[in-house]
GUSE-974486 format. One record per atom (N, C-alpha, C): residue number from 1; chain; y, z, x. Coordinates in Angstrom, 3 decimals. Layout:
// residues N
R pos unit    north       up     east
R NUM    A        Y        Z        X
...
***
This chain:
// residues 196
R pos unit    north       up     east
R   1    A   -1.200    0.000    0.822
R   1    A    0.000    0.000    0.000
R   1    A    1.251    0.000    0.857
R   2    A    1.181    0.126    2.124
R   2    A    2.291    0.097    3.078
R   2    A    3.412    1.079    2.755
R   3    A    3.075    2.256    2.271
R   3    A    4.069    3.312    2.122
R   3    A    5.026    3.163    0.963
R   4    A    4.780    2.272    0.028
R   4    A    5.666    2.114   -1.109
R   4    A    5.274    3.137   -2.146
R   5    A    6.255    3.907   -2.603
R   5    A    5.967    4.957   -3.571
R   5    A    6.023    4.402   -4.981
R   6    A    5.259    5.002   -5.867
R   6    A    5.254    4.578   -7.257
R   6    A    6.387    5.264   -8.000
R   7    A    6.733    4.709   -9.144
R   7    A    7.845    5.231   -9.922
R   7    A    7.587    4.970  -11.396
R   8    A    8.237    5.737  -12.265
R   8    A    8.095    5.506  -13.698
R   8    A    9.120    4.497  -14.197
R   9    A   10.116    4.138  -13.392
R   9    A   11.107    3.151  -13.801
R   9    A   10.507    1.753  -13.698
R  10    A   10.926    0.852  -14.593
R  10    A   10.352   -0.496  -14.563
R  10    A   10.822   -1.308  -13.366
R  11    A    9.918   -2.128  -12.886
R  11    A   10.249   -3.015  -11.780
R  11    A   11.074   -4.184  -12.287
R  12    A   11.825   -4.764  -11.385
R  12    A   12.648   -5.929  -11.668
R  12    A   12.292   -6.989  -10.633
R  13    A   12.270   -8.229  -11.040
R  13    A   12.049   -9.331  -10.113
R  13    A   13.382   -9.873   -9.620
R  14    A   13.377  -10.406   -8.414
R  14    A   14.521  -11.167   -7.921
R  14    A   13.998  -12.281   -7.028
R  15    A   14.841  -13.300   -6.861
R  15    A   14.485  -14.407   -5.984
R  15    A   15.234  -14.257   -4.674
R  16    A   14.539  -14.431   -3.578
R  16    A   15.146  -14.420   -2.245
R  16    A   14.821  -15.734   -1.557
R  17    A   15.832  -16.319   -0.935
R  17    A   15.630  -17.507   -0.104
R  17    A   16.052  -17.153    1.311
R  18    A   15.176  -17.414    2.263
R  18    A   15.514  -17.294    3.672
R  18    A   15.825  -18.719    4.131
R  19    A   17.031  -18.935    4.612
R  19    A   17.579  -20.278    4.803
R  19    A   17.056  -20.962    6.078
R  20    A   17.241  -22.308    6.144
R  20    A   16.615  -23.096    7.225
R  20    A   16.917  -22.640    8.648
R  21    A   18.142  -22.213    8.943
R  21    A   18.436  -21.835   10.329
R  21    A   17.678  -20.581   10.756
R  22    A   17.267  -19.756    9.797
R  22    A   16.476  -18.563   10.110
R  22    A   15.027  -18.950   10.403
R  23    A   14.499  -19.911    9.654
R  23    A   13.113  -20.325    9.852
R  23    A   12.916  -20.868   11.271
R  24    A   13.960  -21.488   11.817
R  24    A   13.849  -22.041   13.175
R  24    A   14.146  -21.006   14.262
R  25    A   14.394  -19.753   13.873
R  25    A   14.668  -18.672   14.828
R  25    A   13.682  -17.528   14.565
R  26    A   12.511  -17.543   15.216
R  26    A   11.463  -16.567   14.907
R  26    A   11.900  -15.106   14.978
R  27    A   12.774  -14.757   15.923
R  27    A   13.212  -13.356   16.020
R  27    A   14.017  -12.950   14.789
R  28    A   14.846  -13.854   14.275
R  28    A   15.635  -13.562   13.077
R  28    A   14.728  -13.478   11.851
R  29    A   13.785  -14.405   11.728
R  29    A   12.852  -14.381   10.601
R  29    A   12.058  -13.078   10.596
R  30    A   11.561  -12.678   11.754
R  30    A   10.805  -11.423   11.839
R  30    A   11.685  -10.234   11.462
R  31    A   12.930  -10.252   11.906
R  31    A   13.849   -9.160   11.567
R  31    A   14.093   -9.052   10.072
R  32    A   14.242  -10.174    9.413
R  32    A   14.459  -10.154    7.963
R  32    A   13.200   -9.702    7.235
R  33    A   12.048  -10.169    7.673
R  33    A   10.795   -9.718    7.059
R  33    A   10.625   -8.209    7.211
R  34    A   10.915   -7.699    8.385
R  34    A   10.826   -6.252    8.606
R  34    A   11.798   -5.502    7.701
R  35    A   12.979   -6.064    7.491
R  35    A   13.983   -5.452    6.605
R  35    A   13.475   -5.409    5.166
R  36    A   12.863   -6.495    4.710
R  36    A   12.310   -6.543    3.354
R  36    A   11.271   -5.439    3.171
R  37    A   10.352   -5.322    4.124
R  37    A    9.290   -4.319    4.012
R  37    A    9.819   -2.899    4.186
R  38    A   10.740   -2.717    5.120
R  38    A   11.292   -1.376    5.353
R  38    A   12.037   -0.849    4.132
R  39    A   12.553   -1.762    3.314
R  39    A   13.275   -1.364    2.112
R  39    A   12.381   -1.376    0.875
R  40    A   11.077   -1.410    1.106
R  40    A   10.052   -1.176    0.093
R  40    A   10.060   -2.180   -1.051
R  41    A   10.369   -3.433   -0.718
R  41    A   10.206   -4.505   -1.689
R  41    A    8.745   -4.954   -1.681
R  42    A    8.246   -5.306   -2.850
R  42    A    6.972   -5.987   -2.958
R  42    A    7.244   -7.483   -2.911
R  43    A    6.409   -8.226   -2.196
R  43    A    6.483   -9.681   -2.185
R  43    A    5.431  -10.154   -3.178
R  44    A    5.904  -10.619   -4.340
R  44    A    5.025  -10.990   -5.451
R  44    A    4.493  -12.408   -5.284
R  45    A    5.354  -13.318   -4.861
R  45    A    4.983  -14.698   -4.556
R  45    A    5.797  -15.133   -3.348
R  46    A    5.243  -16.053   -2.575
R  46    A    5.947  -16.550   -1.402
R  46    A    5.478  -17.955   -1.084
R  47    A    6.372  -18.747   -0.563
R  47    A    5.980  -20.054   -0.040
R  47    A    7.063  -20.566    0.887
R  48    A    6.633  -21.369    1.828
R  48    A    7.561  -22.082    2.704
R  48    A    7.681  -23.484    2.130
R  49    A    8.919  -23.921    1.935
R  49    A    9.131  -25.173    1.221
R  49    A   10.392  -25.852    1.728
R  50    A   10.310  -27.152    1.963
R  50    A   11.493  -27.949    2.287
R  50    A   12.067  -28.467    0.985
R  51    A   13.244  -27.974    0.626
R  51    A   13.869  -28.336   -0.636
R  51    A   14.342  -29.787   -0.601
R  52    A   14.123  -30.493   -1.692
R  52    A   14.620  -31.863   -1.812
R  52    A   16.097  -31.819   -2.212
R  53    A   16.781  -32.936   -2.032
R  53    A   18.181  -33.017   -2.469
R  53    A   18.307  -32.702   -3.954
R  54    A   17.394  -33.225   -4.760
R  54    A   17.454  -32.979   -6.205
R  54    A   17.253  -31.502   -6.537
R  55    A   16.315  -30.840   -5.859
R  55    A   16.102  -29.406   -6.096
R  55    A   17.346  -28.601   -5.725
R  56    A   17.942  -28.934   -4.589
R  56    A   19.132  -28.197   -4.151
R  56    A   20.285  -28.428   -5.125
R  57    A   20.481  -29.667   -5.548
R  57    A   21.564  -29.969   -6.496
R  57    A   21.364  -29.234   -7.820
R  58    A   20.133  -29.181   -8.296
R  58    A   19.856  -28.442   -9.530
R  58    A   20.076  -26.947   -9.320
R  59    A   19.590  -26.433   -8.205
R  59    A   19.692  -25.002   -7.932
R  59    A   21.150  -24.559   -7.847
R  60    A   21.989  -25.348   -7.174
R  60    A   23.394  -24.991   -6.966
R  60    A   24.330  -25.759   -7.895
R  61    A   23.847  -26.160   -9.072
R  61    A   24.633  -26.983  -10.000
R  61    A   25.981  -26.363  -10.346
R  62    A   26.064  -25.045  -10.424
R  62    A   27.329  -24.392  -10.779
R  62    A   28.403  -24.581   -9.708
R  63    A   28.009  -25.022   -8.518
R  63    A   28.957  -25.231   -7.417
R  63    A   29.312  -26.710   -7.227
R  64    A   28.870  -27.568   -8.133
R  64    A   29.014  -29.022   -7.965
R  64    A   30.430  -29.450   -7.616
R  65    A   31.423  -28.878   -8.226
R  65    A   32.809  -29.309   -8.012
R  65    A   33.533  -28.534   -6.907
R  66    A   32.811  -27.708   -6.195
R  66    A   33.427  -26.942   -5.108
R  66    A   33.509  -27.780   -3.840
R  67    A   34.496  -27.501   -3.015
R  67    A   34.724  -28.287   -1.792
R  67    A   33.548  -28.230   -0.823
R  68    A   32.765  -27.168   -0.877
R  68    A   31.671  -26.974    0.074
R  68    A   30.328  -27.491   -0.440
R  69    A   30.296  -28.081   -1.633
R  69    A   29.014  -28.455   -2.251
R  69    A   28.207  -29.418   -1.382
R  70    A   28.822  -30.460   -0.870
R  70    A   28.088  -31.444   -0.068
R  70    A   27.514  -30.786    1.189
R  71    A   28.303  -29.947    1.844
R  71    A   27.842  -29.233    3.040
R  71    A   26.663  -28.319    2.703
R  72    A   26.754  -27.625    1.554
R  72    A   25.695  -26.717    1.117
R  72    A   24.396  -27.479    0.837
R  73    A   24.500  -28.580    0.105
R  73    A   23.327  -29.382   -0.233
R  73    A   22.682  -29.950    1.030
R  74    A   23.514  -30.458    1.927
R  74    A   22.993  -31.027    3.179
R  74    A   22.256  -29.969    3.994
R  75    A   22.860  -28.796    4.123
R  75    A   22.228  -27.735    4.901
R  75    A   20.938  -27.237    4.261
R  76    A   20.974  -26.958    2.956
R  76    A   19.797  -26.379    2.300
R  76    A   18.617  -27.348    2.249
R  77    A   18.870  -28.640    2.392
R  77    A   17.777  -29.618    2.414
R  77    A   17.466  -30.085    3.840
R  78    A   18.011  -29.389    4.837
R  78    A   17.856  -29.817    6.238
R  78    A   16.558  -29.357    6.894
R  79    A   15.843  -28.452    6.274
R  79    A   14.606  -27.938    6.855
R  79    A   13.957  -26.961    5.911
R  80    A   12.810  -26.418    6.287
R  80    A   12.097  -25.509    5.394
R  80    A   12.831  -24.188    5.191
R  81    A   12.622  -23.632    4.004
R  81    A   13.096  -22.301    3.633
R  81    A   11.879  -21.457    3.282
R  82    A   11.996  -20.155    3.441
R  82    A   10.995  -19.255    2.884
R  82    A   11.516  -18.775    1.545
R  83    A   10.713  -18.954    0.512
R  83    A   11.069  -18.563   -0.846
R  83    A   10.205  -17.382   -1.236
R  84    A   10.838  -16.333   -1.744
R  84    A   10.099  -15.125   -2.126
R  84    A   10.518  -14.674   -3.519
R  85    A    9.537  -14.285   -4.312
R  85    A    9.814  -13.501   -5.511
R  85    A    9.535  -12.065   -5.108
R  86    A   10.587  -11.246   -5.149
R  86    A   10.485   -9.843   -4.749
R  86    A   10.489   -8.959   -5.991
R  87    A    9.876   -7.795   -5.892
R  87    A    9.863   -6.833   -6.993
R  87    A   10.147   -5.442   -6.462
R  88    A   10.876   -4.711   -7.267
R  88    A   11.239   -3.331   -6.934
R  88    A   12.086   -2.821   -8.092
R  89    A   12.195   -1.534   -8.239
R  89    A   13.172   -0.995   -9.179
R  89    A   14.555   -1.412   -8.685
R  90    A   15.359   -1.979   -9.565
R  90    A   16.729   -2.402   -9.231
R  90    A   16.745   -3.465   -8.125
R  91    A   15.789   -4.367   -8.156
R  91    A   15.597   -5.351   -7.080
R  91    A   16.806   -6.258   -6.875
R  92    A   17.441   -6.716   -7.952
R  92    A   18.550   -7.666   -7.819
R  92    A   19.681   -7.048   -7.012
R  93    A   20.140   -5.879   -7.419
R  93    A   21.249   -5.218   -6.728
R  93    A   20.867   -4.824   -5.303
R  94    A   19.667   -4.281   -5.132
R  94    A   19.284   -3.813   -3.796
R  94    A   19.144   -4.964   -2.798
R  95    A   18.598   -6.114   -3.248
R  95    A   18.487   -7.250   -2.337
R  95    A   19.878   -7.766   -1.971
R  96    A   20.779   -7.826   -2.946
R  96    A   22.133   -8.306   -2.665
R  96    A   22.863   -7.351   -1.712
R  97    A   22.640   -6.055   -1.866
R  97    A   23.256   -5.103   -0.937
R  97    A   22.692   -5.265    0.466
R  98    A   21.395   -5.500    0.580
R  98    A   20.786   -5.716    1.895
R  98    A   21.338   -6.962    2.573
R  99    A   21.590   -8.018    1.784
R  99    A   22.131   -9.253    2.354
R  99    A   23.543   -9.046    2.874
R 100    A   24.365   -8.284    2.163
R 100    A   25.759   -8.103    2.546
R 100    A   26.646   -9.193    1.963
R 101    A   27.927   -9.207    2.319
R 101    A   28.873  -10.181    1.771
R 101    A   28.455  -11.624    2.053
R 102    A   28.798  -12.509    1.112
R 102    A   28.452  -13.935    1.239
R 102    A   29.031  -14.546    2.505
R 103    A   30.250  -14.214    2.815
R 103    A   30.923  -14.764    3.996
R 103    A   30.447  -14.005    5.236
R 104    A   29.768  -14.710    6.097
R 104    A   29.172  -14.065    7.272
R 104    A   30.200  -13.395    8.165
R 105    A   31.363  -14.036    8.354
R 105    A   32.372  -13.410    9.216
R 105    A   32.823  -12.073    8.649
R 106    A   32.895  -11.972    7.319
R 106    A   33.255  -10.689    6.693
R 106    A   32.121   -9.683    6.900
R 107    A   30.880  -10.147    6.730
R 107    A   29.728   -9.260    6.905
R 107    A   29.645   -8.716    8.323
R 108    A   30.015   -9.529    9.324
R 108    A   29.972   -9.070   10.722
R 108    A   30.837   -7.835   10.937
R 109    A   31.958   -7.753   10.196
R 109    A   32.880   -6.627   10.361
R 109    A   32.630   -5.495    9.380
R 110    A   32.410   -5.835    8.114
R 110    A   32.305   -4.779    7.103
R 110    A   30.887   -4.261    6.896
R 111    A   29.872   -5.092    7.158
R 111    A   28.469   -4.705    6.962
R 111    A   27.630   -5.240    8.130
R 112    A   27.901   -4.781    9.353
R 112    A   27.237   -5.367   10.530
R 112    A   25.722   -5.185   10.560
R 113    A   25.185   -4.220    9.843
R 113    A   23.732   -4.033    9.842
R 113    A   23.049   -4.752    8.674
R 114    A   23.834   -5.459    7.851
R 114    A   23.252   -6.231    6.748
R 114    A   22.569   -7.485    7.309
R 115    A   21.795   -8.151    6.462
R 115    A   21.119   -9.382    6.881
R 115    A   22.141  -10.413    7.336
R 116    A   23.186  -10.609    6.553
R 116    A   24.200  -11.601    6.920
R 116    A   25.046  -11.134    8.100
R 117    A   25.249   -9.840    8.211
R 117    A   25.979   -9.310    9.355
R 117    A   25.228   -9.502   10.659
R 118    A   23.915   -9.447   10.606
R 118    A   23.092   -9.588   11.810
R 118    A   22.736  -11.037   12.119
R 119    A   22.455  -11.840   11.071
R 119    A   21.911  -13.176   11.316
R 119    A   22.701  -14.318   10.680
R 120    A   23.750  -14.012    9.922
R 120    A   24.553  -15.067    9.326
R 120    A   25.441  -15.729   10.370
R 121    A   25.608  -17.041   10.254
R 121    A   26.419  -17.797   11.213
R 121    A   27.714  -18.308   10.610
R 122    A   27.701  -18.604    9.298
R 122    A   28.873  -19.153    8.614
R 122    A   28.711  -18.889    7.119
R 123    A   29.653  -19.383    6.324
R 123    A   29.529  -19.186    4.877
R 123    A   28.306  -19.901    4.318
R 124    A   27.975  -21.064    4.853
R 124    A   26.812  -21.817    4.397
R 124    A   25.547  -21.317    5.078
R 125    A   25.610  -21.125    6.379
R 125    A   24.459  -20.628    7.148
R 125    A   24.517  -19.095    7.191
R 126    A   24.423  -18.516    5.991
R 126    A   24.572  -17.061    5.891
R 126    A   23.241  -16.335    5.735
R 127    A   22.189  -16.960    6.186
R 127    A   20.853  -16.361    6.353
R 127    A   20.008  -16.274    5.093
R 128    A   20.576  -15.861    3.967
R 128    A   19.734  -15.598    2.800
R 128    A   20.502  -15.802    1.508
R 129    A   19.730  -15.989    0.449
R 129    A   20.264  -16.074   -0.912
R 129    A   19.553  -15.046   -1.760
R 130    A   20.250  -14.523   -2.753
R 130    A   19.636  -13.637   -3.731
R 130    A   20.251  -13.862   -5.102
R 131    A   19.422  -13.836   -6.110
R 131    A   19.902  -13.995   -7.486
R 131    A   20.890  -12.889   -7.818
R 132    A   21.875  -13.221   -8.679
R 132    A   22.920  -12.236   -8.983
R 132    A   22.807  -11.592  -10.355
R 133    A   21.816  -11.989  -11.164
R 133    A   21.650  -11.416  -12.505
R 133    A   20.242  -11.721  -12.995
R 134    A   19.781  -11.012  -14.026
R 134    A   18.462  -11.323  -14.582
R 134    A   18.369  -12.772  -15.086
R 135    A   19.461  -13.293  -15.630
R 135    A   19.471  -14.681  -16.101
R 135    A   19.311  -15.646  -14.927
R 136    A   19.995  -15.361  -13.824
R 136    A   19.860  -16.191  -12.622
R 136    A   18.445  -16.132  -12.068
R 137    A   17.844  -14.960  -12.098
R 137    A   16.466  -14.817  -11.613
R 137    A   15.550  -15.764  -12.381
R 138    A   15.628  -15.739  -13.707
R 138    A   14.769  -16.607  -14.519
R 138    A   15.022  -18.072  -14.216
R 139    A   16.272  -18.467  -14.155
R 139    A   16.634  -19.865  -13.909
R 139    A   16.157  -20.315  -12.526
R 140    A   16.433  -19.501  -11.504
R 140    A   16.133  -19.879  -10.131
R 140    A   14.628  -19.878   -9.846
R 141    A   13.915  -18.900  -10.380
R 141    A   12.463  -18.899  -10.227
R 141    A   11.878  -20.118  -10.933
R 142    A   12.420  -20.472  -12.091
R 142    A   11.956  -21.644  -12.825
R 142    A   12.086  -22.931  -12.023
R 143    A   13.128  -23.022  -11.208
R 143    A   13.349  -24.216  -10.383
R 143    A   12.428  -24.213   -9.166
R 144    A   12.346  -23.082   -8.472
R 144    A   11.643  -23.044   -7.184
R 144    A   10.176  -22.616   -7.267
R 145    A    9.810  -21.937   -8.344
R 145    A    8.413  -21.537   -8.574
R 145    A    8.015  -21.955   -9.991
R 146    A    7.994  -23.261  -10.275
R 146    A    7.699  -23.680  -11.656
R 146    A    6.312  -23.250  -12.128
R 147    A    5.408  -22.984  -11.202
R 147    A    4.060  -22.559  -11.553
R 147    A    3.986  -21.076  -11.922
R 148    A    5.052  -20.326  -11.664
R 148    A    5.050  -18.873  -11.902
R 148    A    5.355  -18.597  -13.368
R 149    A    4.544  -17.753  -13.983
R 149    A    4.760  -17.329  -15.365
R 149    A    5.190  -15.868  -15.377
R 150    A    6.442  -15.640  -15.721
R 150    A    6.923  -14.255  -15.807
R 150    A    6.158  -13.491  -16.879
R 151    A    5.847  -14.162  -17.979
R 151    A    5.099  -13.516  -19.054
R 151    A    3.730  -13.041  -18.554
R 152    A    3.035  -13.900  -17.809
R 152    A    1.738  -13.511  -17.244
R 152    A    1.911  -12.343  -16.269
R 153    A    2.928  -12.433  -15.410
R 153    A    3.154  -11.367  -14.438
R 153    A    3.411  -10.038  -15.139
R 154    A    4.245  -10.056  -16.181
R 154    A    4.556   -8.827  -16.917
R 154    A    3.310   -8.241  -17.581
R 155    A    2.455   -9.097  -18.151
R 155    A    1.276   -8.624  -18.875
R 155    A    0.116   -8.266  -17.963
R 156    A   -0.090   -9.060  -16.917
R 156    A   -1.323   -8.943  -16.146
R 156    A   -1.177   -8.365  -14.733
R 157    A    0.025   -8.412  -14.174
R 157    A    0.166   -8.026  -12.769
R 157    A    1.139   -6.875  -12.523
R 158    A    2.192   -6.812  -13.289
R 158    A    3.270   -5.854  -13.025
R 158    A    2.757   -4.424  -12.862
R 159    A    1.851   -3.991  -13.727
R 159    A    1.377   -2.599  -13.662
R 159    A    0.688   -2.292  -12.332
R 160    A    0.089   -3.299  -11.701
R 160    A   -0.526   -3.067  -10.394
R 160    A    0.535   -2.722   -9.344
R 161    A    1.661   -3.403   -9.420
R 161    A    2.752   -3.133   -8.477
R 161    A    3.392   -1.777   -8.771
R 162    A    3.590   -1.480  -10.040
R 162    A    4.178   -0.186  -10.411
R 162    A    3.282    0.979  -10.035
R 163    A    1.969    0.781  -10.124
R 163    A    1.013    1.848   -9.816
R 163    A    0.587    1.862   -8.353
R 164    A    1.040    0.876   -7.591
R 164    A    0.706    0.841   -6.171
R 164    A   -0.711    0.388   -5.881
R 165    A   -1.362   -0.309   -6.827
R 165    A   -2.726   -0.777   -6.586
R 165    A   -2.695   -2.192   -5.999
R 166    A   -1.949   -2.317   -4.918
R 166    A   -1.837   -3.574   -4.187
R 166    A   -1.959   -3.279   -2.695
R 167    A   -2.206   -4.322   -1.919
R 167    A   -2.212   -4.180   -0.467
R 167    A   -1.364   -5.292    0.118
R 168    A   -0.922   -5.112    1.353
R 168    A   -0.081   -6.101    2.007
R 168    A   -0.926   -7.014    2.878
R 169    A   -0.860   -8.308    2.613
R 169    A   -1.567   -9.330    3.383
R 169    A   -0.613   -9.799    4.490
R 170    A   -0.796   -9.293    5.689
R 170    A    0.135   -9.595    6.784
R 170    A    0.096  -11.064    7.184
R 171    A   -1.064  -11.701    7.041
R 171    A   -1.177  -13.108    7.425
R 171    A   -0.334  -14.009    6.532
R 172    A   -0.278  -13.698    5.249
R 172    A    0.455  -14.526    4.286
R 172    A    1.805  -13.946    3.891
R 173    A    2.136  -12.767    4.379
R 173    A    3.380  -12.066    4.035
R 173    A    3.547  -11.966    2.514
R 174    A    2.566  -11.294    1.900
R 174    A    2.565  -11.123    0.442
R 174    A    1.767   -9.873    0.094
R 175    A    2.143   -9.226   -1.005
R 175    A    1.349   -8.123   -1.538
R 175    A    0.349   -8.706   -2.523
R 176    A   -0.894   -8.267   -2.388
R 176    A   -1.966   -8.752   -3.255
R 176    A   -2.543   -7.587   -4.054
R 177    A   -3.044   -7.916   -5.218
R 177    A   -3.612   -6.905   -6.111
R 177    A   -4.996   -6.498   -5.609
R 178    A   -5.231   -5.182   -5.517
R 178    A   -6.539   -4.675   -5.096
R 178    A   -7.596   -4.915   -6.164
R 179    A   -7.236   -4.739   -7.410
R 179    A   -8.157   -4.892   -8.529
R 179    A   -8.316   -6.371   -8.827
R 180    A   -9.421   -6.945   -8.453
R 180    A   -9.623   -8.377   -8.610
R 180    A   -9.964   -8.794  -10.037
R 181    A   -9.990   -7.844  -10.989
R 181    A  -10.208   -8.242  -12.385
R 181    A   -9.005   -8.999  -12.922
R 182    A   -7.865   -8.855  -12.265
R 182    A   -6.681   -9.635  -12.612
R 182    A   -6.660  -10.829  -11.673
R 183    A   -7.081  -11.965  -12.143
R 183    A   -7.211  -13.139  -11.294
R 183    A   -5.855  -13.777  -11.028
R 184    A   -5.563  -14.014   -9.762
R 184    A   -4.364  -14.731   -9.357
R 184    A   -4.808  -16.058   -8.781
R 185    A   -4.156  -17.120   -9.199
R 185    A   -4.491  -18.450   -8.697
R 185    A   -4.289  -18.465   -7.187
R 186    A   -5.356  -18.643   -6.386
R 186    A   -5.219  -18.593   -4.933
R 186    A   -4.384  -19.727   -4.369
R 187    A   -4.200  -20.798   -5.132
R 187    A   -3.394  -21.914   -4.626
R 187    A   -1.912  -21.630   -4.693
R 188    A   -1.496  -20.624   -5.474
R 188    A   -0.078  -20.313   -5.597
R 188    A    0.521  -19.972   -4.241
R 189    A   -0.245  -19.292   -3.398
R 189    A    0.282  -18.834   -2.125
R 189    A   -0.370  -19.537   -0.932
R 190    A   -1.051  -20.623   -1.196
R 190    A   -1.811  -21.276   -0.146
R 190    A   -0.913  -21.745    0.997
R 191    A    0.323  -22.071    0.726
R 191    A    1.229  -22.538    1.774
R 191    A    2.200  -21.445    2.204
R 192    A    1.884  -20.203    1.901
R 192    A    2.767  -19.106    2.268
R 192    A    2.966  -19.015    3.770
R 193    A    4.109  -18.474    4.193
R 193    A    4.391  -18.397    5.619
R 193    A    3.490  -17.394    6.326
R 194    A    3.249  -17.651    7.561
R 194    A    2.465  -16.745    8.364
R 194    A    3.363  -15.607    8.857
R 195    A    2.847  -14.407    8.863
R 195    A    3.617  -13.273    9.388
R 195    A    3.608  -13.357   10.902
R 196    A    4.668  -12.771   11.479
R 196    A    4.669  -12.717   12.943
R 196    A    5.725  -13.445   13.571
***
């Protein structure tokens, strides 16, 4: 169970993206993974994926008319990202606090130990993304994990995470359910990133 304590409060899902410049820097990727685990997040689903231009445009559609949109789309489709569905009580807020301010230069001064303070390079290359609301979580997971069913997770898997009946698979960087009576499609995580 990797030291995660159980709680009576309900878990919340959030989406985390580890951006392309981090994937190409193993020390930074390892540091972020260690941060995720040290802050007692469960990794519910994970995959390494090179986003297409269409996926990035759909994902960041609300920014279409912003001056930085083309730069953002180009960067986010420039190489593989690690995509994670994380779970924890208050997951959305806690992941956003761990990331720190969106603008990396601000994070370097005001939140130097945050993910963006440590590994962010610019406003676009700011190391990580996190959903900002429950509505965003549903929308963003729907785009990047279309095979994921929140309804199935709530009915069949969530209680395992809340009760701590999971183990951490270091090779795939994911928490897996100990009780195999709840079948998880093994192909969902077949392309998950390797730990290390």
